[in-house]
Backbone as CSV, one residue per row, in Angstrom:
resi,resn,N_x,N_y,N_z,CA_x,CA_y,CA_z,C_x,C_y,C_z
1,MET,-53.109,60.708,126.531,-52.774,61.978,127.140,-52.759,61.814,128.658
2,ARG,-51.850,62.513,129.276,-51.753,62.467,130.737,-52.541,63.580,131.404
3,THR,-53.013,64.537,130.629,-53.714,65.686,131.195,-55.103,65.815,130.602
4,LYS,-55.951,66.517,131.296,-57.304,66.777,130.800,-57.216,67.939,129.814
5,GLU,-57.809,67.776,128.647,-57.695,68.777,127.593,-59.072,69.253,127.132
6,ASP,-59.077,70.398,126.496,-60.268,71.008,125.925,-60.836,70.123,124.812
7,GLU,-62.138,70.136,124.667,-62.817,69.324,123.650,-62.319,69.623,122.228
8,LYS,-62.003,70.894,121.943,-61.518,71.264,120.607,-60.129,70.690,120.345
9,PHE,-59.309,70.607,121.387,-57.998,69.987,121.228,-58.146,68.474,121.063
10,ILE,-59.029,67.867,121.815,-59.239,66.422,121.724,-59.687,66.035,120.313
11,LYS,-60.516,66.861,119.708,-60.944,66.606,118.324,-59.731,66.548,117.388
12,TYR,-58.809,67.476,117.562,-57.563,67.493,116.782,-56.698,66.272,117.112
13,PHE,-56.569,65.959,118.396,-55.716,64.852,118.811,-56.210,63.516,118.247
14,LYS,-57.513,63.370,118.121,-58.066,62.150,117.507,-57.604,62.014,116.055
15,ILE,-57.521,63.130,115.344,-57.027,63.105,113.965,-55.558,62.700,113.938
16,VAL,-54.786,63.222,114.888,-53.366,62.841,115.006,-53.260,61.340,115.244
17,GLN,-54.071,60.810,116.157,-54.020,59.380,116.466,-54.430,58.526,115.264
18,LYS,-55.430,58.967,114.534,-55.846,58.207,113.340,-54.724,58.149,112.310
19,LYS,-54.029,59.261,112.134,-52.894,59.293,111.192,-51.789,58.349,111.665
20,ALA,-51.484,58.377,112.953,-50.459,57.476,113.503,-50.884,56.019,113.325
21,GLU,-52.129,55.727,113.662,-52.649,54.359,113.562,-52.607,53.857,112.124
22,LYS,-52.928,54.725,111.191,-52.913,54.367,109.766,-51.515,53.896,109.333
23,ASN,-50.490,54.409,110.020,-49.107,54.055,109.709,-48.526,53.017,110.675
24,GLY,-49.384,52.422,111.537,-48.944,51.351,112.428,-48.350,51.815,113.747
25,PHE,-48.725,53.011,114.197,-48.171,53.568,115.425,-49.270,54.082,116.357
26,VAL,-48.881,54.317,117.604,-49.693,55.040,118.576,-48.856,56.234,119.000
27,PHE,-49.458,57.429,119.002,-48.731,58.628,119.419,-49.055,58.931,120.874
28,PHE,-48.010,59.020,121.695,-48.141,59.368,123.108,-47.669,60.806,123.273
29,LEU,-48.566,61.680,123.676,-48.288,63.109,123.783,-47.529,63.444,125.061
30,ASP,-46.420,64.169,124.903,-45.696,64.701,126.056,-46.090,66.158,126.291
31,PHE,-45.968,67.001,125.235,-46.353,68.402,125.383,-46.629,69.019,124.013
32,GLY,-47.293,70.148,124.044,-47.538,70.936,122.843,-46.825,72.263,122.959
33,GLU,-46.677,72.932,121.837,-46.000,74.232,121.805,-46.896,75.373,122.287
34,CYS,-48.170,75.088,122.540,-49.149,76.085,123.026,-49.383,77.208,122.017
35,ASN,-49.306,76.884,120.727,-49.625,77.865,119.691,-51.139,78.052,119.562
36,ASP,-51.893,77.005,119.889,-53.358,77.045,119.917,-53.970,77.759,118.712
37,ILE,-53.824,77.139,117.562,-54.317,77.702,116.309,-55.739,77.190,116.059
38,PRO,-56.723,78.092,115.985,-58.087,77.639,115.688,-58.216,77.214,114.224
39,PHE,-58.875,76.070,114.020,-59.091,75.561,112.664,-60.268,74.597,112.681
40,ASN,-61.298,74.885,111.899,-62.465,73.995,111.753,-62.971,73.434,113.087
41,ASP,-63.274,74.302,114.012,-63.807,73.923,115.329,-62.842,73.041,116.121
42,MET,-61.542,73.228,115.865,-60.503,72.521,116.613,-59.464,73.538,117.068
43,ILE,-58.637,73.098,117.975,-57.438,73.837,118.348,-56.265,72.946,117.962
44,ILE,-55.448,73.397,117.011,-54.322,72.582,116.558,-53.021,73.173,117.090
45,ASP,-51.998,72.337,117.162,-50.721,72.747,117.734,-49.637,71.779,117.266
46,GLU,-48.390,72.232,117.347,-47.259,71.331,117.163,-47.112,70.551,118.460
47,LEU,-46.953,69.236,118.346,-46.910,68.364,119.517,-45.614,67.569,119.545
48,PHE,-45.141,67.287,120.747,-43.964,66.429,120.915,-44.374,65.227,121.740
49,GLY,-43.846,64.068,121.363,-44.132,62.849,122.104,-43.397,61.679,121.487
50,TRP,-44.000,60.505,121.619,-43.385,59.277,121.131,-44.331,58.611,120.145
51,LYS,-43.814,58.256,118.987,-44.558,57.514,117.964,-44.120,56.060,118.100
52,ILE,-44.926,55.295,118.824,-44.575,53.928,119.206,-45.270,52.927,118.279
53,PRO,-44.525,51.938,117.763,-45.172,50.885,116.968,-46.283,50.216,117.793
54,VAL,-47.377,49.895,117.127,-48.542,49.309,117.803,-48.140,48.122,118.687
55,GLY,-47.252,47.272,118.222,-46.841,46.085,118.971,-46.080,46.383,120.258
56,LYS,-45.565,47.580,120.418,-44.826,47.970,121.618,-45.603,48.962,122.481
57,ALA,-46.797,49.348,122.037,-47.556,50.403,122.713,-47.923,50.062,124.155
58,LYS,-48.361,48.841,124.414,-48.739,48.468,125.787,-47.534,48.535,126.723
59,GLU,-46.381,48.100,126.244,-45.154,48.149,127.042,-44.782,49.606,127.354
60,PHE,-44.843,50.462,126.339,-44.501,51.867,126.553,-45.532,52.561,127.438
61,GLU,-46.780,52.203,127.293,-47.855,52.843,128.065,-47.593,52.751,129.568
62,LYS,-47.057,51.639,130.031,-46.732,51.477,131.458,-45.684,52.502,131.896
63,VAL,-44.697,52.722,131.067,-43.650,53.708,131.357,-44.250,55.117,131.304
64,PHE,-45.057,55.362,130.301,-45.656,56.671,130.063,-46.593,57.089,131.194
65,ILE,-47.510,56.219,131.552,-48.517,56.555,132.566,-47.879,56.831,133.921
66,TYR,-46.891,56.032,134.284,-46.272,56.192,135.598,-45.075,57.137,135.583
67,ARG,-44.900,57.829,134.423,-43.850,58.848,134.274,-42.464,58.326,134.671
68,LYS,-42.199,57.105,134.234,-40.885,56.514,134.472,-39.893,57.051,133.447
69,ASN,-38.642,56.747,133.620,-37.594,57.190,132.704,-37.871,56.629,131.304
70,THR,-37.962,57.524,130.342,-38.283,57.120,128.968,-37.059,57.111,128.053
71,SER,-35.877,57.293,128.601,-34.680,57.450,127.757,-34.439,56.261,126.821
72,GLU,-34.806,55.067,127.230,-34.601,53.925,126.335,-35.567,53.951,125.138
73,TRP,-36.529,54.854,125.154,-37.503,54.997,124.082,-37.210,56.213,123.205
74,ASP,-36.066,56.839,123.399,-35.732,58.073,122.678,-35.798,57.936,121.154
75,LYS,-35.521,56.760,120.638,-35.534,56.599,119.179,-36.943,56.760,118.595
76,TYR,-37.961,56.758,119.458,-39.345,56.916,119.013,-39.865,58.344,119.190
77,CYS,-39.018,59.247,119.687,-39.439,60.638,119.867,-39.822,61.238,118.523
78,SER,-40.884,62.026,118.540,-41.392,62.574,117.286,-42.136,63.878,117.542
79,TRP,-42.091,64.737,116.551,-42.916,65.944,116.533,-44.085,65.720,115.593
80,VAL,-45.229,66.258,115.953,-46.383,66.320,115.067,-46.439,67.752,114.565
81,ILE,-46.331,67.911,113.266,-46.347,69.233,112.656,-47.603,69.356,111.786
82,PRO,-48.589,70.131,112.261,-49.794,70.310,111.454,-49.602,71.447,110.445
83,LYS,-50.192,71.275,109.284,-50.160,72.330,108.273,-51.566,72.468,107.700
84,ILE,-51.947,73.701,107.465,-53.236,73.962,106.839,-52.949,74.274,105.377
85,ASN,-53.520,73.434,104.502,-53.281,73.559,103.070,-54.630,73.658,102.355
86,LYS,-54.969,74.872,101.926,-56.239,75.101,101.209,-57.431,74.558,102.001
87,ASP,-57.517,74.937,103.237,-58.594,74.552,104.158,-58.597,73.055,104.497
88,ASN,-57.485,72.374,104.274,-57.321,70.982,104.685,-56.224,70.894,105.721
89,LEU,-56.422,70.033,106.706,-55.405,69.813,107.726,-54.519,68.652,107.316
90,VAL,-53.224,68.909,107.277,-52.232,67.882,106.939,-51.377,67.641,108.187
91,ILE,-51.273,66.385,108.596,-50.500,66.017,109.780,-49.227,65.318,109.320
92,ASN,-48.087,65.815,109.769,-46.795,65.189,109.480,-46.080,64.864,110.771
93,PHE,-45.466,63.703,110.815,-44.615,63.303,111.945,-43.172,63.505,111.523
94,GLU,-42.413,64.172,112.362,-40.987,64.391,112.069,-40.134,63.907,113.223
């Protein structure tokens, strides 16, 4: 993340990262929709960013941190869509 975030959001973001990592990716957050939905002591939201393969993450991180042009990485753009299903949080990347 490029910005300082609330502890409840960070708790949610860690779950997003674990899901990405489980599938061989690192998720780099660009922005959220600011829906700020409270759920199990977290704040969840739809997020937009880049789902980068682990092997390319360090290369992308340099572009990301210094806010360089990311257009060559457009094929990795992704939305994180959270869904609450019977008191369970389901994270989907689209």
